[in-house]
TIRO-2110 file (N, C-alpha, C; in Angstrom, 1 decimal):
// TIRO-2110
92.2, 91.2, 124.3, N, 1, A
91.0, 91.7, 123.9, CA, 1, A
90.9, 93.2, 124.8, C, 1, A
90.7, 94.1, 124.0, N, 2, A
90.2, 95.3, 124.9, CA, 2, A
88.8, 94.9, 125.4, C, 2, A
88.6, 96.7, 126.3, N, 3, A
87.7, 96.5, 127.2, CA, 3, A
87.4, 97.9, 126.4, C, 3, A
86.3, 98.2, 126.2, N, 4, A
85.0, 98.9, 125.2, CA, 4, A
84.0, 99.7, 126.5, C, 4, A
84.5, 101.0, 127.0, N, 5, A
83.2, 101.4, 128.2, CA, 5, A
82.5, 102.6, 127.0, C, 5, A
81.3, 102.2, 126.7, N, 6, A
80.5, 103.2, 125.7, CA, 6, A
80.2, 104.3, 126.5, C, 6, A
80.2, 105.4, 126.1, N, 7, A
79.0, 106.8, 126.7, CA, 7, A
78.0, 107.0, 125.3, C, 7, A
77.8, 105.8, 124.8, N, 8, A
76.5, 106.1, 123.7, CA, 8, A
75.7, 106.6, 124.4, C, 8, A
74.5, 106.8, 123.9, N, 9, A
73.0, 107.8, 124.2, CA, 9, A
72.3, 106.8, 123.1, C, 9, A
71.4, 106.4, 123.6, N, 10, A
69.7, 106.3, 122.8, CA, 10, A
70.1, 104.7, 122.0, C, 10, A
69.4, 104.6, 120.9, N, 11, A
69.1, 102.8, 120.4, CA, 11, A
69.0, 103.4, 118.8, C, 11, A
69.0, 102.2, 118.1, N, 12, A
68.7, 102.5, 116.5, CA, 12, A
67.7, 101.2, 116.4, C, 12, A
67.4, 101.6, 115.0, N, 13, A
66.3, 100.8, 114.7, CA, 13, A
67.3, 99.8, 114.0, C, 13, A
66.3, 98.8, 113.8, N, 14, A
67.3, 97.6, 112.7, CA, 14, A
66.0, 97.1, 111.6, C, 14, A
65.9, 96.8, 110.3, N, 15, A
64.9, 96.2, 109.8, CA, 15, A
64.8, 95.1, 109.3, C, 15, A
66.3, 94.6, 108.9, N, 16, A
66.2, 93.2, 108.6, CA, 16, A
67.0, 92.4, 109.5, C, 16, A
66.5, 90.8, 110.1, N, 17, A
65.5, 90.2, 109.0, CA, 17, A
64.2, 90.6, 109.2, C, 17, A
64.4, 91.4, 110.9, N, 18, A
62.6, 91.8, 111.0, CA, 18, A
63.3, 93.1, 111.9, C, 18, A
62.0, 94.1, 111.9, N, 19, A
62.5, 95.6, 112.7, CA, 19, A
62.2, 95.1, 114.2, C, 19, A
63.0, 95.6, 114.5, N, 20, A
63.5, 95.4, 116.2, CA, 20, A
64.5, 96.7, 116.5, C, 20, A
64.9, 96.9, 117.7, N, 21, A
65.5, 97.8, 118.4, CA, 21, A
67.0, 97.0, 118.4, C, 21, A
68.3, 98.2, 118.6, N, 22, A
69.4, 97.8, 118.5, CA, 22, A
70.4, 98.9, 119.3, C, 22, A
70.6, 98.3, 120.2, N, 23, A
71.7, 98.9, 121.2, CA, 23, A
73.1, 99.5, 120.7, C, 23, A
73.4, 100.4, 121.3, N, 24, A
75.5, 100.9, 121.2, CA, 24, A
76.0, 99.5, 121.3, C, 24, A
75.7, 99.1, 122.5, N, 25, A
76.7, 97.9, 122.7, CA, 25, A
76.3, 96.6, 121.4, C, 25, A
75.4, 96.7, 121.1, N, 26, A
75.1, 95.6, 120.1, CA, 26, A
76.3, 96.1, 118.6, C, 26, A
76.1, 97.8, 118.3, N, 27, A
76.4, 98.1, 117.5, CA, 27, A
78.2, 98.0, 117.4, C, 27, A
78.3, 98.3, 119.0, N, 28, A
80.0, 98.2, 119.0, CA, 28, A
80.3, 96.9, 119.0, C, 28, A
79.8, 95.7, 119.1, N, 29, A
80.2, 94.6, 118.8, CA, 29, A
80.4, 94.5, 117.3, C, 29, A
79.6, 94.3, 117.0, N, 30, A
79.2, 94.4, 115.4, CA, 30, A
80.4, 95.0, 114.6, C, 30, A
80.7, 96.0, 115.1, N, 31, A
81.6, 97.2, 114.5, CA, 31, A
82.9, 96.5, 114.5, C, 31, A
83.0, 96.3, 115.7, N, 32, A
84.7, 96.0, 116.5, CA, 32, A
85.1, 94.4, 116.5, C, 32, A
84.1, 93.6, 116.7, N, 33, A
84.5, 92.4, 116.8, CA, 33, A
84.9, 91.9, 118.1, C, 33, A
84.7, 92.9, 118.9, N, 34, A
85.0, 92.9, 120.7, CA, 34, A
83.8, 92.0, 121.4, C, 34, A
83.7, 90.7, 122.0, N, 35, A
82.9, 90.2, 122.9, CA, 35, A
81.8, 91.1, 123.5, C, 35, A
80.8, 90.9, 124.1, N, 36, A
80.0, 91.5, 124.6, CA, 36, A
80.7, 91.4, 126.0, C, 36, A
80.8, 90.9, 126.0, N, 37, A
81.6, 90.6, 127.6, CA, 37, A
82.7, 91.6, 128.1, C, 37, A
83.2, 92.2, 127.0, N, 38, A
84.1, 92.9, 127.4, CA, 38, A
83.7, 95.1, 126.7, C, 38, A
82.8, 94.8, 126.3, N, 39, A
81.6, 96.3, 126.0, CA, 39, A
81.1, 96.0, 127.7, C, 39, A
81.7, 97.5, 127.9, N, 40, A
80.5, 98.4, 129.3, CA, 40, A
79.6, 99.4, 128.6, C, 40, A
78.8, 99.8, 129.2, N, 41, A
77.8, 100.7, 128.8, CA, 41, A
78.0, 101.6, 130.4, C, 41, A
78.1, 102.8, 130.0, N, 42, A
77.9, 104.1, 131.3, CA, 42, A
77.0, 104.8, 130.6, C, 42, A
76.0, 104.8, 131.4, N, 43, A
74.5, 105.5, 131.1, CA, 43, A
73.8, 106.1, 132.3, C, 43, A
73.0, 107.0, 131.9, N, 44, A
72.2, 107.5, 132.8, CA, 44, A
71.4, 108.7, 132.2, C, 44, A
70.2, 109.6, 133.0, N, 45, A
70.0, 110.2, 132.4, CA, 45, A
71.3, 111.8, 131.7, C, 45, A
71.1, 111.9, 130.8, N, 46, A
71.5, 112.9, 130.0, CA, 46, A
72.8, 113.4, 130.5, C, 46, A
73.8, 112.3, 131.0, N, 47, A
75.4, 112.9, 131.6, CA, 47, A
76.4, 113.4, 131.4, C, 47, A
75.8, 113.6, 129.6, N, 48, A
77.1, 114.7, 129.0, CA, 48, A
77.3, 115.8, 129.4, C, 48, A
76.4, 116.4, 129.5, N, 49, A
76.9, 118.5, 129.8, CA, 49, A
77.8, 117.7, 131.3, C, 49, A
77.5, 117.0, 132.3, N, 50, A
78.3, 116.9, 133.3, CA, 50, A
79.4, 116.1, 133.3, C, 50, A
79.7, 115.2, 132.4, N, 51, A
81.2, 115.1, 132.0, CA, 51, A
82.1, 116.0, 131.5, C, 51, A
81.3, 116.9, 130.5, N, 52, A
82.0, 117.8, 130.1, CA, 52, A
82.9, 118.9, 130.5, C, 52, A
81.9, 119.3, 131.8, N, 53, A
82.2, 120.3, 132.8, CA, 53, A
82.7, 119.7, 133.9, C, 53, A
83.2, 118.4, 133.8, N, 54, A
84.2, 118.2, 135.2, CA, 54, A
83.4, 117.7, 136.4, C, 54, A
81.8, 117.5, 136.3, N, 55, A
80.9, 117.1, 137.1, CA, 55, A
80.8, 116.2, 137.6, C, 55, A
80.3, 116.0, 139.1, N, 56, A
79.6, 114.3, 139.1, CA, 56, A
78.3, 114.4, 138.4, C, 56, A
78.4, 113.1, 138.1, N, 57, A
77.1, 112.7, 137.2, CA, 57, A
76.2, 111.1, 137.8, C, 57, A
75.0, 111.3, 137.8, N, 58, A
74.4, 110.4, 138.3, CA, 58, A
74.5, 109.4, 136.7, C, 58, A
74.9, 107.8, 137.2, N, 59, A
75.3, 107.1, 135.8, CA, 59, A
75.8, 105.5, 136.6, C, 59, A
75.2, 105.0, 135.5, N, 60, A
75.6, 103.5, 135.8, CA, 60, A
76.3, 102.5, 134.7, C, 60, A
77.4, 101.5, 135.5, N, 61, A
78.3, 101.2, 134.6, CA, 61, A
77.9, 99.7, 134.7, C, 61, A
77.4, 99.5, 133.5, N, 62, A
76.8, 98.0, 133.8, CA, 62, A
77.7, 97.0, 132.7, C, 62, A
77.3, 95.7, 132.9, N, 63, A
78.1, 94.8, 131.9, CA, 63, A
76.9, 93.2, 131.2, C, 63, A
77.5, 93.0, 130.7, N, 64, A
76.4, 91.9, 129.8, CA, 64, A
75.9, 91.1, 130.6, C, 64, A
76.4, 90.2, 131.5, N, 65, A
75.7, 89.3, 132.7, CA, 65, A
75.0, 89.6, 133.7, C, 65, A
75.5, 90.5, 134.3, N, 66, A
74.9, 90.7, 136.1, CA, 66, A
74.2, 92.4, 135.9, C, 66, A
74.1, 93.0, 134.5, N, 67, A
73.5, 94.2, 134.5, CA, 67, A
74.1, 95.4, 135.3, C, 67, A
75.2, 94.6, 136.0, N, 68, A
76.1, 95.7, 137.0, CA, 68, A
77.4, 95.2, 137.0, C, 68, A
78.4, 96.4, 136.6, N, 69, A
80.1, 95.8, 136.7, CA, 69, A
80.1, 95.6, 138.1, C, 69, A
81.4, 94.6, 137.4, N, 70, A
82.3, 94.2, 138.7, CA, 70, A
83.1, 94.8, 139.1, C, 70, A
83.4, 96.5, 138.4, N, 71, A
84.4, 97.4, 138.4, CA, 71, A
83.9, 98.2, 139.8, C, 71, A
83.9, 97.7, 141.1, N, 72, A
83.8, 98.8, 142.3, CA, 72, A
84.3, 99.5, 142.4, C, 72, A
85.6, 99.6, 141.9, N, 73, A
86.4, 100.6, 142.2, CA, 73, A
86.4, 101.8, 141.6, C, 73, A
85.9, 101.6, 140.3, N, 74, A
85.6, 102.6, 139.2, CA, 74, A
84.8, 103.0, 139.8, C, 74, A
83.2, 103.0, 140.0, N, 75, A
82.2, 103.0, 140.4, CA, 75, A
82.5, 103.8, 141.4, C, 75, A
83.0, 103.4, 142.7, N, 76, A
83.2, 104.4, 143.7, CA, 76, A
84.3, 105.6, 143.5, C, 76, A
84.8, 105.6, 142.7, N, 77, A
85.6, 107.2, 142.5, CA, 77, A
84.8, 107.9, 142.7, C, 77, A
84.9, 109.2, 143.3, N, 78, A
84.6, 110.3, 143.0, CA, 78, A
84.2, 111.1, 141.9, C, 78, A
85.2, 110.9, 140.8, N, 79, A
85.4, 111.4, 139.5, CA, 79, A
86.3, 111.1, 138.6, C, 79, A
85.8, 110.8, 137.5, N, 80, A
86.5, 110.3, 136.5, CA, 80, A
86.1, 111.1, 135.2, C, 80, A
87.4, 111.5, 134.5, N, 81, A
87.6, 112.6, 133.3, CA, 81, A
87.8, 111.0, 132.2, C, 81, A
86.8, 111.7, 131.3, N, 82, A
87.0, 110.6, 129.7, CA, 82, A
88.5, 110.7, 129.4, C, 82, A
89.2, 109.7, 129.0, N, 83, A
90.6, 109.8, 128.7, CA, 83, A
91.9, 109.9, 129.9, C, 83, A
91.2, 110.2, 131.2, N, 84, A
92.2, 110.0, 132.4, CA, 84, A
92.0, 108.9, 133.1, C, 84, A
92.8, 107.9, 132.7, N, 85, A
92.8, 106.3, 133.2, CA, 85, A
94.0, 106.3, 133.3, C, 85, A
END
């Protein structure tokens, strides 16, 4: 089963069966069928421009269970670019 790291930002509204907020992780789970345990959210205050410019960005990598990922080597690395793993 693949692991998805989401750079999505924001939330969506869902009206049925009752109005509520739906997160990017929930949207990815529904669209792909990938279990929530394999979806990680990389977020922070608008980090898109920093990532695009190959600059350091203040971000968190979170998983479903702990709210913080078990990937310390990924977080400790000085700089990661999307697509260069």
